[in-house]
N, C-alpha and C positions, 0 to 999 in steps of 0.2 A: 218433051215438056220439062219445064222447070220445076224443082222442088221448093217448097216454100218450109222455111225453117223459123217457127213464132217463138219468142222469148224475149228476155233484156240481157244488153251485150254485157254487163257485169256480173253474169251469172256465172259459176265455175262450171257448172253441169252444160250452159249453153256453149261455153267456150270450148268444151271438149267435144261437143257435137259438132260445131264448127269446124275445128280441127280435124276430126273424123271425116265429114265432108270433103274437105279442102283435100286432104291427104289421099282419097278416094276419086278424086278429080271428077266430083258430081258438081254440076253447075245448080246454085240454088239462090233463093233471093232471102234477104233477113227481113221479117217483120217484127219491129223493136214495140213491144206494148205500150212503154212509157213514151215514147216519141207520138205513135200512131192509134193507140188505144188498139180497141177489139169491137167489133158490132154486134149485137146480140143476134143477128141471123148466122154468123159464123160459130158462135158459141152454142147454139141450138142444135146445128146440125154435127158438131164435135158430140154433144151430148148423145144425140141420137145413135151415133157410132159407137161410143166407147163409153157413155155412162157418165152422169156428171160426177158421180164419188170417186172417178179416176183422174178427171180434171181438176177439181176443187182440192187444193192444198190446205186440208186441216192440220197441219203441222207445224206449218211457220210462223212467225213472230206476227205476220198481219193477221192471222186468222185469231192470233190470242189476243190481240189488241181489239179486237172488234168487240162492242158489247154485247151481253147476253141475249138481248133481244135479237142482235143481228144473226148471232149462231144458234138460235132456237129454232125448232120447227124447221129444219132444212129441206127443201125440195128443188127439184129443175129448175123452176122458174125463178124462185128466189136465188138460187145458186148463180145463175146467167146474171141476175141484177148484180151483185156481190163482185163476180167476177169482171164484169164491166165497170163497174166504181173502184174497184183494188185489184188492178190488174196483176200483182204478184201473188193473188189467190190463186191464178193457174199454175198447175203444175208444169214444171219447162223440162226440156223444151216441147214444143208440140212438132211434128214433122208433117208435113203434107206432101205425097209424092204425086197427088192427083187420082191415084189408086187406092192408095193405103194411108191412113191417118195412125200415126203412134203418138204416144204421150209418154215421157221422160225418154233417158237416152241408155241404151243398151248395145253396145257394140256387137254382141254376138247377133242380137234380134236385127239390128239394122242391116248386118249382112247379109240377111236373107232377102233383103230387098233389092240388092245388086245380082 
């Protein structure tokens, strides 16, 4: 089964993750949020596995540019809508191996998948 890496191509962390996958000869497909978006069903599944707090990037410029009303009273449903509308709010990368879902890139953690 092929792994899927989700992210945006110009992100340095995504680039590191792609290099790691390639250097470990792992077959994967790349899902570019900027070109293909992300559906609510997928985000809901990720939230069920990881929690929306782990997926929602509240440190980046996209979050800071949102108005106060958008940032107020965050819950899972609101986070999913925001992440669909502003895909840069999704922490990167997300790796789906078919059995494991990981958010962020850590070579040591990813090594355990091999």
